N, C-alpha and C positions, 0 to 999 in steps of 0.2 A: 465376613468383613470384606469390603471392596478393596481392590488392588490399589496400592500406593505407587504412583509412577515416579521413577527416578529420572531427573532432568539434568542435562548438561548445557551450559551456556558458553557459546563461542563468540567472544566480543563483549567486553564489559564496559562499553562507553555510554554515551548519552541515551540511546534508544533502549539499552538494557535497563539502566537505572531509572529512566523516566517512564517506561511503559511495561516491559515484560516482567521484570523482577517484582515490582510492587503488586502487580495483578496476580502473578503466580503464587506469591506468598500468601494470598488470601484463601487459596484453595486447600481443602482438607486432605485431598487425595494425591498431592504431589509433594516431593522433596527435591529441593535444588541441591544437588550433591557434587557438582563439578563445575569449575569456572576456568575459562581460558581467555587470555589476552596477551598480545605481544608485549604489552607493558604490564609486567606481572603484578606491579603494585595495584593496578586497577582490578585485577582478578582477586587479589587478596582482600581488598576493601569490599568488593561485592560479596565475597564469601563470608566475611565477618557480619555484614548487614543482612544478608538474605539466605545464607547457606544453612543446610542441616548440620547437625553435629558431625564432625569428622569430614566435612566437605573438602574435596581435593582441589588444588590450584595448579594450573598448567600454563606454560607459555607457548606450547605447540599443540594445535588441535589434534594432530595425529596421535599424540599420547593420550589425550582425553578419550578418543574414540576406541582405544584399546580396552576400556572399561566395559566388560560384557554385561555388567549389571544395569547400565543405562538403558532406559526405554525410549527416551525422547531427547533430541538435541535442538536447541534454538540457535540459529545462525544469524548473528547480529553484527556482522563485519561490514567494512566498506564494500561497495557494490562489486568490485572486481574479484572478490573472494567468494561471493555467494555461491556460484556454481561449483567451484572446487571443493569447498567445505561441505556443501549440501550433498553432492554426489558421494563423497567419501563417507559421510554419515549414513546415508541410505544403504550403501554397500556394507557398512559395518552393522547392519540390522537394526538401525534406529529409525523411528519416525521423526520427521523434521518439520519445524516451522521456521521458514526463512523470512527475514524482513523484506519489505518492498524496497525497490522494484525486484522482480524475480531474479534478474541478472543484469549485468552490464550490456550484454549483447543478446540478440534474439537466438543466435546459435547456441549460446550457453543455456538459455531458457529451455530450448528444445531438448538439450542433453539432460537437463534436470527432469523433464517430463518422462523421457525414456528411462532414466534411472529409477524413477518411482514405479513405473510399470514393470520393469525388469525385476526389481527386488520385492515388489508386493508391499512395500512400506508406504505409510501415508505421508503426503507432502502437502503443506499449505503455505500460503504467502500472507504476510502481515498487513492486509488491507483492512484496518480496524474501522474505517469510516462506514463500512457496511453495517456496523453494529450500533450506530447512533439511533436514538428514538425516531428522528425524522426519516432516516433511511429505511428502518424496519417498517414503519407505517406506510411509506410510499411504496415499498416493494409489495406489501399486501394489496394495496389499491391496484397496482399494475397487474398482479397475478389474478385478481378478481375481474379484470377486464374493464375497470372503470375508465381507463384512459384510451381504450381501444388499441389499435395498432400504432405504435410510436414510430413516426417517420422522420422526425427532426428533433435533435437534442443538442444541448450545449454543456460542455464540461468546463467548470470554472475553477481556476487555481491562480488567482491574482492577488499579489501583495503590492502595496504601494512602495514601501521601503522596509523590507525585512529579509535581508541577505544573511544567511548563516555564515559567520566568519570564522567558526572554529572547525577543528577536525579537518576532513578532506573534502568538504562540500564544494570548494572552488577548484578542485583538482580534476580536470577532465580525464586524465589517465586512470585514476582510481575510481571515479564515479561514473564515467561515461557520458556525463552531461550535467546540466544545471537544473533550473526549476522544472523543466519538462519531465526529466526522469525522477526528480525528487518529489514535487508536489503535484505536477500534472498527472503523474501515474495514479495518484489517489482519485482524482476527479474522473479520469478516463475509466478506471476500474468501476467506479460507482455508476457511471453512465451506462456502460455496456451491460452491467449486471441488471440494472433496472430494465433495460430494453430486452434482456436475454438474447442478445445478438452478438455473435462472435465470428462473423464471417465478413471481414473487410474486403473490399474489391480494389479500391484505388485511394491513395493518400497523397495529399499535397501539403507541404509545410514550409514555414519560414522561421528563422531565428535571428536574434539581434544581440549585439555587444555594445549597445549605445551608452548606457549609464554605467556600465561596469568599469570603464576606463577613467572615471572621474576621481580625482583626489579629494579626500576628506568629505565624502558625500554623507548626507544625513542618512542614518540607518538605525533601525531598532536595536541592533546588536553592535553598534559602533562602526566606524569607518572601515572599509576593506582596503586591501593592498591591490591596486590595479594590476601590478605585475604578476600576482598570484591568482587573479581572477581569470582562469583559462576556460571557463564554461560560459554558456550564453547567459544573459540576464533575462531574456524573454524568448518564448517560442510559441508558435501558433500552428494549428493544423486543421485540415478539413478531411474527413474520412467519409467516403461513400461505401455503403455496405452492399453486399450482393443482392439484397432485396430492394435496393434503391434508397434506403434510409440514409440520412445525412447526419454526421456528428461534427460539431465544431468544438475544438479544444483550445483553450487559452491558458497560458501559464507564464508567470513572471514573479521574480523576487523583487524587482525594482522597476516600476513603471509610473509615469506621470498620469495617474488616474485616481478618481475617488470611488470608482466602481470596483470595490475590493471584496472578493468572496473566494474562499478556499475550500476545496474538497466538497463542492456543491455541484448540482446539475439542474438543468431545466429541460423539461420533456414536453413535446407536442404530439398528441395522438389524435386519432380520428374521432374520439368521443370526448376527450377533455385534455387539459394540459396541467402541468405542475411545475413549481420551481421551489428551490430551497434557499433563495437568496436572502429573504427576510422572514425567517420562519418557514414553515411548509404551507404553501398556498396551492389550492386546486382551482382551476378556472374552466368554465365551459358554458354550455347553453342548456336551459331547462324551461320548458313551457314557453318557448319563444322569447326568452329573456337570457341575457348574459349574466353569469354569476362568478363571484370569486369567494372562495371559502378558505378560512385559515384553520388548520388543524390544531387542536388543543392537545399538546403532548405532555403536559405536566412539567415538573421540574425535578432536578436532583438525580439524574441518572437514567439509565435505560429501563426501567421497570424495576420490579422488586423480585429478588430471588431469595427465597427462604427468609424474608423479612429484611434483607439488606439491599440498600440502593447500590446500583452498579453504574460505572461509567463504561464507555465503549470498549476500552482495553480490557476491563474486567470480564465483560461479556464475551469478548473475542477469545480470551484465554480459557474461560470455563467451557465455551462451546467447542474449542479445539480439543481440550482434554476429554470431553465427553465423546467426541468423534472417535478418538483413539480407544477409549474404554468400551464403547458400545459398537465398535466397528462400523461407524457411519462415514459417509462421504463428507469431507470437510466443506464448510460453507464456501470457502475460496478454494476452488480446485486448481491444480497446476496447469491444466489445459486452458482455463480462463485467464490465468495470470500470464501465460505464455503469449496469448494473443495481444494482451496489453503491451508486452515488451516488443512484439513484432510491429505494432502500430507506432510506438514511440521511435523505434529505430527507423521506420519508414519516413517519419516526419523529419528526423535528422538528415536522412539521406536526400530527401527532396529539397530540404533547405540548402544542402551542400551543392547539389547539382542544378537546382532550379527547374527540375522536371518532376512530374508526377511519378509516383511509384505504384506499379500494378502488383498487387499481392497474388501469391500462388501462381505466378506466370513464369 
């Protein structure tokens, strides 16, 4: 009989209930046995809905980590606690999945990488968009060389009016930023992964607080309080990689535009190009003619696994547990996620100073 992995959850808010817990619950070889939240009622509710019989509830993650029977911990807290809880869990001999972004600061992200190496435990970051059908198919095309060398790319994370008004999303102290670190991080991760390029050379960035200060603004989740909107409403960056490739990153929760795409990328290579903006399209030249092809990806989830349709979160969780079980490298490595955090921080720094940021200098 295969091992059943005992999982603890730190942070029982929206991302736990909307993504991690439902997908973990579908797996036969895991038990969710510990729940922690500073609002203990949230932990109790999650334990009732998703916990194994006898699941424990905590208000302090340090108490949860004392449970030597835990194999894995999922860190689903606000960004400013990612590093603290993750490092403590690794040092307590647990494998860790931490939600994106890796950390509030690049220094904290680097500390997390070092802790994973020091402890020998597995660490991954919750970039679930890698597991979508279009992402997986495009990655295969890139790996097969069908796009050639990718030298220009765009990372898209644009909402017209969808500012998250709950929790701590608008709190710069707890989150480290707004749409750039929240949804821009997904688009950038996806783009760098497709390019397999994690060596940035120079970064230039801008950020804006233009629409955030408006009273009673139209918004998918209701109007926001301008006094509490301390993060940017939009941020943009240009990254030049060491090999000369260029990446343009666009992110916004509120922007006057109809060109709305989130967690998508566009790639331009020496042999062909691709974009995810309206389905997955491949473009290039063949027999002296230009072509555009649309990939047929089917419907209803990422493929079928033992007869069951999966969504991207399901596939992410199953793949993560398999990496632990079979001692495989996680699909999202801590080193890759750390570079994403370093670039995001450089965009914020460039926006603040008005100067380009040279990496590794």
